[in-house]
C-alpha positions as a printed NumPy array, in Angstrom:
array([[ 42.349, 132.877,  72.726],
       [ 43.705, 131.841,  68.816],
       [ 42.185, 128.473,  67.421],
       [ 43.684, 127.184,  64.384],
       [ 42.11 , 124.526,  62.391],
       [ 44.814, 123.22 ,  59.597],
       [ 44.359, 121.924,  56.456],
       [ 40.721, 120.899,  55.813],
       [ 38.455, 120.831,  53.074],
       [ 37.002, 124.177,  53.63 ],
       [ 33.439, 124.962,  51.817],
       [ 33.064, 128.754,  53.08 ],
       [ 29.589, 129.655,  51.327],
       [ 31.145, 132.96 ,  50.487],
       [ 29.723, 132.659,  46.847],
       [ 27.151, 131.101,  44.946],
       [ 29.276, 128.971,  43.096],
       [ 30.812, 125.753,  43.419],
       [ 33.429, 126.715,  45.561],
       [ 35.787, 125.093,  48.254],
       [ 39.599, 125.064,  49.059],
       [ 42.033, 123.653,  50.967],
       [ 43.479, 125.65 ,  53.756],
       [ 42.897, 127.081,  57.307],
       [ 40.677, 128.628,  59.713],
       [ 41.686, 130.772,  62.228],
       [ 39.633, 131.833,  65.433],
       [ 40.129, 134.569,  67.966],
       [ 37.642, 134.854,  70.82 ],
       [ 34.641, 134.118,  69.008],
       [ 35.619, 136.208,  65.561],
       [ 36.904, 133.997,  62.346],
       [ 40.139, 135.527,  61.994],
       [ 40.987, 134.299,  58.253],
       [ 40.295, 131.763,  55.757],
       [ 42.55 , 129.825,  53.664],
       [ 46.298, 131.23 ,  54.482],
       [ 47.138, 131.445,  57.927],
       [ 49.242, 135.4  ,  58.176],
       [ 52.412, 134.757,  59.815],
       [ 50.874, 137.166,  62.707],
       [ 48.697, 134.612,  63.617],
       [ 49.781, 132.779,  66.858],
       [ 47.614, 129.822,  67.769],
       [ 47.266, 128.731,  71.34 ],
       [ 45.476, 125.594,  69.955],
       [ 45.899, 124.12 ,  67.196],
       [ 43.241, 121.392,  65.537],
       [ 44.332, 118.834,  62.442],
       [ 41.744, 119.054,  59.835],
       [ 43.397, 116.754,  57.422],
       [ 40.337, 114.375,  56.652],
       [ 37.563, 116.969,  57.68 ],
       [ 35.328, 119.327,  55.705],
       [ 34.767, 122.756,  58.061],
       [ 31.695, 124.716,  56.713],
       [ 29.773, 126.946,  58.682],
       [ 26.724, 125.638,  60.906],
       [ 23.304, 124.788,  59.435],
       [ 20.441, 127.541,  60.008],
       [ 17.078, 124.874,  60.811],
       [ 14.79 , 128.222,  59.714],
       [ 11.615, 126.533,  61.208],
       [ 11.26 , 124.47 ,  63.958],
       [  8.433, 123.334,  67.23 ],
       [ 11.801, 122.604,  69.519],
       [  9.802, 120.896,  72.193],
       [  7.853, 118.969,  69.979],
       [ 10.842, 116.493,  70.393],
       [  8.183, 115.366,  73.205],
       [  5.651, 113.927,  70.777],
       [  7.974, 112.267,  68.283],
       [  6.394, 109.383,  66.973],
       [  3.673, 110.056,  68.617],
       [  0.767, 110.731,  65.905],
       [  1.588, 109.687,  62.459],
       [  0.572, 108.711,  59.321],
       [ -2.395, 111.377,  59.328],
       [ -3.834, 114.697,  57.336],
       [ -2.46 , 117.368,  58.523],
       [ -5.797, 118.526,  60.247],
       [ -6.623, 115.659,  62.133],
       [ -3.275, 115.673,  63.301],
       [ -3.67 , 118.85 ,  64.746],
       [ -7.039, 119.174,  66.012],
       [ -7.251, 115.319,  67.125],
       [ -3.83 , 114.648,  68.475],
       [ -1.604, 117.377,  68.756],
       [ -3.568, 120.309,  69.922],
       [ -5.211, 118.093,  73.157],
       [ -1.76 , 117.155,  74.213],
       [ -0.199, 120.515,  74.415],
       [ -2.786, 121.768,  76.142],
       [ -1.564, 119.947,  78.999],
       [  2.242, 121.051,  78.408],
       [  3.737, 122.448,  81.763],
       [  6.619, 124.958,  81.651],
       [  8.81 , 121.796,  82.893],
       [  7.907, 119.778,  79.935],
       [  8.945, 122.956,  77.844],
       [ 12.481, 123.034,  79.032],
       [ 13.074, 118.974,  79.187],
       [ 11.831, 118.623,  74.957],
       [ 13.903, 122.113,  74.609],
       [ 16.551, 120.682,  76.085],
       [ 16.231, 117.223,  74.111],
       [ 15.836, 119.161,  71.061],
       [ 19.073, 121.004,  71.533],
       [ 21.408, 117.992,  71.908],
       [ 19.784, 116.569,  68.939],
       [ 20.738, 119.92 ,  66.914],
       [ 23.989, 119.97 ,  68.488],
       [ 24.855, 116.512,  67.477],
       [ 23.458, 117.439,  63.686],
       [ 25.406, 120.084,  63.134],
       [ 23.112, 122.656,  63.753],
       [ 24.089, 126.085,  64.965],
       [ 20.974, 128.507,  64.77 ],
       [ 17.645, 127.982,  64.444],
       [ 13.741, 129.381,  64.946],
       [ 11.572, 128.272,  67.341],
       [  7.728, 128.516,  67.502],
       [  5.902, 127.134,  70.437],
       [  5.122, 127.815,  74.086],
       [  6.758, 128.999,  77.503],
       [  9.695, 131.06 ,  75.171],
       [ 11.51 , 131.224,  78.815],
       [ 12.23 , 127.456,  78.861],
       [ 13.525, 127.537,  75.421],
       [ 15.807, 130.162,  75.508],
       [ 16.787, 129.036,  79.241],
       [ 17.32 , 125.325,  77.528],
       [ 19.601, 127.124,  74.509],
       [ 21.486, 129.278,  76.719],
       [ 23.011, 126.017,  78.416],
       [ 23.195, 124.608,  75.033],
       [ 25.587, 127.264,  73.92 ],
       [ 23.601, 127.715,  70.525],
       [ 21.436, 130.544,  68.689],
       [ 17.767, 130.762,  68.7  ],
       [ 14.907, 132.999,  67.156],
       [ 12.459, 132.182,  69.959],
       [  9.351, 133.425,  69.056],
       [  6.291, 134.886,  70.931],
       [  3.623, 132.663,  69.688],
       [ -0.336, 134.217,  69.262],
       [ -3.163, 132.196,  68.635],
       [ -6.669, 132.823,  68.681],
       [ -8.785, 136.456,  68.611],
       [ -8.341, 139.561,  69.77 ],
       [ -8.887, 139.189,  73.398],
       [ -6.439, 136.062,  73.886],
       [ -3.785, 138.19 ,  71.998],
       [ -3.708, 141.555,  73.852],
       [ -3.935, 139.486,  77.106],
       [ -0.342, 138.336,  75.742],
       [  0.892, 141.638,  74.991],
       [  2.315, 142.182,  78.322],
       [  4.434, 138.658,  78.762],
       [  5.444, 139.623,  75.325],
       [  6.989, 142.913,  75.596],
       [  8.526, 141.253,  78.661],
       [  9.87 , 138.52 ,  77.132],
       [ 11.519, 141.03 ,  74.469],
       [ 12.384, 143.099,  77.347],
       [ 14.307, 140.616,  79.219],
       [ 15.941, 138.104,  76.573],
       [ 16.547, 140.019,  73.22 ],
       [ 20.044, 139.973,  72.874],
       [ 20.402, 138.055,  75.461],
       [ 23.022, 134.957,  75.764],
       [ 26.094, 136.874,  74.221],
       [ 23.553, 138.263,  71.544],
       [ 22.733, 134.677,  70.549],
       [ 18.816, 134.749,  71.331],
       [ 16.443, 137.042,  69.44 ],
       [ 12.951, 137.495,  69.823],
       [ 10.474, 137.383,  67.12 ],
       [  6.778, 137.075,  66.436],
       [  4.888, 134.079,  65.223],
       [  0.606, 134.347,  64.565],
       [  0.979, 130.547,  64.282],
       [ -1.151, 130.558,  60.997],
       [ -3.816, 132.324,  59.05 ],
       [ -6.378, 129.76 ,  60.063],
       [ -5.622, 129.865,  64.126],
       [ -5.316, 133.688,  64.041],
       [ -8.238, 136.796,  63.79 ],
       [ -7.465, 139.22 ,  61.674],
       [ -7.142, 141.192,  64.514],
       [ -4.499, 139.066,  66.159],
       [ -2.596, 138.959,  62.848],
       [ -2.979, 143.125,  62.647],
       [ -1.586, 142.906,  66.42 ],
       [  1.132, 141.296,  65.941],
       [  2.083, 142.953,  63.073],
       [  2.511, 145.983,  64.683],
       [  3.87 , 144.58 ,  67.733],
       [  6.558, 143.63 ,  65.435],
       [  6.902, 146.636,  63.793],
       [  7.192, 148.27 ,  67.022],
       [ 10.11 , 146.181,  68.504],
       [ 11.777, 145.557,  65.102],
       [ 11.119, 142.021,  65.031],
       [ 10.902, 139.426,  62.252],
       [  7.776, 137.261,  61.57 ],
       [  7.379, 134.049,  61.886],
       [  4.794, 132.147,  60.425],
       [  2.881, 128.856,  58.295],
       [  1.626, 129.551,  54.961],
       [ -0.227, 127.705,  52.431],
       [  0.88 , 124.734,  53.563],
       [ -2.143, 122.825,  52.732],
       [ -4.508, 122.506,  49.726],
       [ -7.623, 123.147,  52.417],
       [ -5.381, 126.195,  54.056],
       [ -5.519, 127.459,  50.515],
       [ -9.248, 126.964,  49.354],
       [-10.141, 127.833,  52.887],
       [ -8.471, 131.588,  52.434],
       [ -9.754, 131.671,  48.767],
       [-13.784, 131.059,  50.035],
       [-13.175, 133.174,  53.29 ],
       [-11.549, 136.219,  52.082],
       [-11.374, 136.495,  48.205],
       [ -7.259, 136.065,  48.172],
       [ -4.722, 133.944,  48.733],
       [ -2.933, 133.637,  52.534],
       [  0.184, 135.822,  51.345],
       [ -2.205, 138.486,  50.069],
       [ -4.438, 137.908,  53.463],
       [ -1.308, 138.688,  55.551],
       [ -0.236, 141.441,  52.916],
       [ -3.475, 142.961,  53.616],
       [ -2.879, 143.162,  57.147],
       [  0.06 , 144.817,  57.316],
       [  2.105, 141.536,  57.9  ],
       [  4.352, 142.324,  55.153],
       [  5.061, 145.764,  56.149],
       [  7.938, 143.876,  58.545],
       [ 10.618, 141.066,  57.653],
       [  8.52 , 137.891,  57.539],
       [ 10.248, 134.591,  57.191],
       [  7.179, 131.901,  56.354],
       [  7.409, 128.552,  56.944],
       [  6.212, 125.747,  53.915],
       [  4.594, 128.064,  50.982],
       [  3.595, 124.822,  49.426],
       [  0.689, 126.334,  47.844],
       [  2.15 , 130.047,  46.584],
       [  0.871, 130.986,  43.242],
       [  2.876, 132.528,  40.68 ],
       [  1.403, 136.071,  42.086],
       [  2.481, 135.263,  45.603],
       [  6.099, 134.487,  44.748],
       [  6.045, 138.277,  42.702],
       [  4.579, 139.598,  45.951],
       [  7.051, 137.584,  48.241],
       [  9.979, 139.197,  46.471],
       [  8.602, 142.324,  46.047],
       [  7.987, 142.718,  49.612],
       [ 11.546, 140.492,  50.792],
       [  9.705, 137.478,  52.317],
       [ 11.774, 134.481,  53.554],
       [ 10.261, 131.195,  52.445],
       [ 11.382, 128.533,  54.407],
       [ 11.125, 124.761,  52.714],
       [ 10.073, 122.105,  54.63 ],
       [ 10.526, 119.079,  52.59 ],
       [ 10.033, 116.224,  55.205],
       [  7.092, 117.891,  56.43 ],
       [  5.059, 118.627,  53.632],
       [  5.724, 114.569,  52.629],
       [  4.927, 112.853,  55.876],
       [  1.65 , 115.042,  56.095],
       [  0.82 , 114.461,  52.285],
       [  0.985, 118.342,  51.767],
       [  2.81 , 118.324,  48.164],
       [  6.11 , 119.876,  46.785],
       [  7.05 , 123.382,  47.079],
       [  7.797, 124.998,  43.915],
       [ 11.172, 125.993,  44.839],
       [ 12.677, 126.503,  41.647],
       [ 10.115, 128.755,  41.274],
       [ 11.25 , 130.967,  44.116],
       [ 15.113, 130.217,  42.8  ],
       [ 13.897, 131.706,  39.497],
       [ 12.045, 134.897,  40.897],
       [ 14.961, 135.771,  43.159],
       [ 13.758, 134.459,  46.662],
       [ 16.634, 132.783,  48.505],
       [ 14.738, 130.219,  50.014],
       [ 15.948, 128.85 ,  53.481],
       [ 15.078, 125.116,  54.74 ],
       [ 13.983, 123.7  ,  58.038],
       [ 12.912, 120.634,  59.969],
       [  9.516, 121.883,  61.137],
       [  8.659, 119.904,  64.562],
       [  9.989, 116.523,  65.461],
       [  6.162, 115.266,  65.363],
       [  5.846, 116.058,  61.791],
       [  9.081, 114.953,  60.608],
       [ 10.147, 113.139,  63.383],
       [ 13.445, 114.402,  63.237],
       [ 15.831, 117.591,  63.849],
       [ 18.035, 116.229,  60.795],
       [ 19.038, 119.217,  58.226],
       [ 21.107, 116.508,  56.62 ],
       [ 18.053, 114.408,  55.739],
       [ 16.596, 117.885,  54.571],
       [ 19.299, 118.665,  52.333],
       [ 19.224, 115.443,  51.122],
       [ 15.759, 114.859,  50.522],
       [ 15.497, 118.327,  48.859],
       [ 18.033, 117.316,  46.391],
       [ 15.998, 114.556,  45.396],
       [ 12.11 , 115.47 ,  45.272],
       [ 12.024, 118.388,  42.94 ],
       [ 14.489, 116.598,  40.18 ],
       [ 12.398, 113.459,  40.426],
       [  9.281, 115.588,  40.22 ],
       [  9.981, 117.594,  36.991],
       [ 12.23 , 114.8  ,  35.24 ],
       [ 15.108, 117.363,  35.557],
       [ 18.648, 116.278,  36.906],
       [ 19.703, 119.588,  36.463],
       [ 16.893, 121.134,  39.423],
       [ 17.762, 121.888,  42.437],
       [ 21.999, 121.483,  42.37 ],
       [ 24.006, 120.492,  45.297],
       [ 25.136, 124.547,  46.271],
       [ 21.85 , 125.464,  46.251],
       [ 21.129, 123.113,  48.849],
       [ 23.517, 123.853,  50.965],
       [ 22.98 , 127.603,  50.214],
       [ 19.577, 127.088,  51.544],
       [ 20.817, 124.735,  54.256],
       [ 23.359, 128.229,  56.054],
       [ 23.498, 131.546,  54.082],
       [ 19.696, 131.7  ,  52.991],
       [ 18.459, 130.853,  56.777],
       [ 20.875, 133.494,  58.138],
       [ 19.323, 135.734,  55.624],
       [ 15.579, 134.997,  56.998],
       [ 16.365, 135.177,  60.501],
       [ 18.807, 138.282,  60.152],
       [ 21.893, 136.81 ,  60.913],
       [ 23.635, 137.25 ,  57.479],
       [ 25.918, 139.971,  58.926],
       [ 26.871, 137.318,  61.722],
       [ 26.83 , 134.015,  60.509],
       [ 25.792, 131.533,  57.868],
       [ 29.15 , 131.509,  55.979],
       [ 33.109, 131.069,  56.643],
       [ 34.479, 134.839,  56.409],
       [ 37.34 , 136.724,  58.71 ],
       [ 34.447, 139.098,  60.77 ],
       [ 32.12 , 136.898,  61.174],
       [ 31.221, 135.046,  64.307],
       [ 32.912, 131.252,  64.446],
       [ 29.864, 128.988,  63.848],
       [ 31.04 , 125.97 ,  62.036],
       [ 31.652, 122.782,  62.105],
       [ 33.899, 119.847,  61.101],
       [ 32.791, 116.764,  59.207],
       [ 34.529, 113.574,  59.549],
       [ 35.414, 112.463,  55.734],
       [ 37.557, 109.779,  56.265],
       [ 33.987, 107.169,  56.057],
       [ 33.374, 104.766,  53.532],
       [ 30.401, 106.591,  52.273],
       [ 32.388, 109.428,  51.965],
       [ 34.993, 108.141,  50.261],
       [ 36.656, 109.152,  47.316],
       [ 35.8  , 113.054,  48.023],
       [ 35.861, 113.939,  44.525],
       [ 33.28 , 116.528,  45.08 ],
       [ 33.166, 117.903,  48.301],
       [ 29.576, 119.551,  48.241],
       [ 28.169, 116.848,  46.662],
       [ 29.634, 114.687,  48.966],
       [ 27.847, 116.98 ,  52.362],
       [ 24.495, 116.988,  50.041],
       [ 23.692, 113.811,  48.989],
       [ 26.038, 111.471,  51.198],
       [ 26.472, 113.049,  54.734],
       [ 25.311, 112.337,  57.633],
       [ 24.191, 113.967,  61.032],
       [ 26.633, 111.481,  62.354],
       [ 29.35 , 112.584,  60.165],
       [ 29.281, 115.905,  62.032],
       [ 32.273, 114.853,  64.577],
       [ 33.176, 118.74 ,  66.413],
       [ 30.807, 122.026,  66.622],
       [ 31.91 , 125.505,  67.588],
       [ 29.733, 128.865,  68.26 ],
       [ 30.88 , 132.313,  68.489],
       [ 34.071, 130.157,  68.425],
       [ 33.623, 127.799,  71.41 ],
       [ 33.157, 123.674,  71.233],
       [ 29.682, 122.807,  72.033],
       [ 30.408, 119.198,  70.873],
       [ 34.012, 117.892,  70.131],
       [ 34.373, 114.023,  68.921],
       [ 31.22 , 113.509,  69.398],
       [ 30.885, 114.475,  73.091],
       [ 28.666, 116.968,  73.891],
       [ 30.295, 119.537,  76.262],
       [ 27.734, 121.955,  77.243],
       [ 24.582, 119.521,  78.149],
       [ 24.313, 116.301,  79.88 ],
       [ 22.663, 114.158,  77.657],
       [ 21.83 , 110.865,  79.909],
       [ 19.802, 113.462,  81.832],
       [ 18.283, 114.687,  79.17 ],
       [ 17.442, 111.047,  77.656],
       [ 16.279, 110.452,  81.022],
       [ 13.853, 113.588,  82.339],
       [ 12.564, 113.725,  78.527],
       [ 10.947, 110.131,  78.229],
       [  9.724, 111.3  ,  81.835],
       [  7.723, 114.001,  81.067],
       [  6.419, 112.64 ,  77.431],
       [  4.731, 109.277,  79.199],
       [  3.152, 111.632,  81.417],
       [  2.123, 113.586,  78.278],
       [  1.253, 110.95 ,  76.112],
       [ -0.677, 108.704,  78.721],
       [ -4.29 , 107.81 ,  78.278],
       [ -3.905, 110.012,  74.839]])
């Protein structure tokens, strides 16, 4: 099956420069066959008129708790630890497998509508999220979450082995299973060691929270005499590929350590601002040669899964904070939301940019909108002006999952009804 998108403005993300072109994108089955000029021998079965559209890679949401869509607007205007201890953890104790399924379906629908083709999830009842994502037709690095002490972690080992055996590489390769020790303040040293050993044994990546708040940083220094990242290094957690959310309080020494160990830091600007946790030193990450990624965090601390909003906020806050309009240029932000996220998830040979041989994960942004015209600079338009609602059509592995704003793989009406039902039960009397 050959699909041809003709005469579009293309942002391929194959270069770290401010590069775009006008031309075609050819797709053969699930693989990109060409970008730019269409070869004479390429005979399309389907032709899509790309005039008036930007074609670019699908976005990569590198840190999420997908089923927290059920807790959207439930606990706001609170500091991180009060938010967790007083509101979030008590509700999460009530979560059932059905709840996780419908929360995941709701999150999948939202992500598709916002141009997200790949994401990383850290939550519970992972098999239900995998079921939802398999139906939705997008990619997920689904993480087996570890919390608590050695006994609690050992009790999860058989479940985790089975999760990896049953689902890693499933859904035509769209599902990857990673390990997720929640954080240094919710996991004992034994649990962190167990998770690192398991990740190494299974060839997985580690997904965790790091240096998110002043309290986390201060408590770790007092308890262990070192920063959270140094503590993870001392326990062997940096011996496997690791992507770490937040990094707000990473020190200069931490950043050097992250570079040395190929740690990928995930910037979550909305969540960090909303919980009053501050500003990650993203400009230092880039200067040190790291490839920071971008994520929404969960919909209870954000309150949406809108990567266009994350790009826009990330592009502005650092300019304002440092009084430097040259800081974090539009193409650097777009890298964070695409190819850098793919690198963090170990997917950069498959997705994250538009190039022949890569899988066709791409979106078409409708630029024929007052807020996007005239289209003087397509990359600036995406980062500073575009909205999630401008995503018209989305492909993952060459298959349309949304066309002309209509979801093709999910029943949105049914999802909304069931998500409202389970959310009401969860939050009632809380």
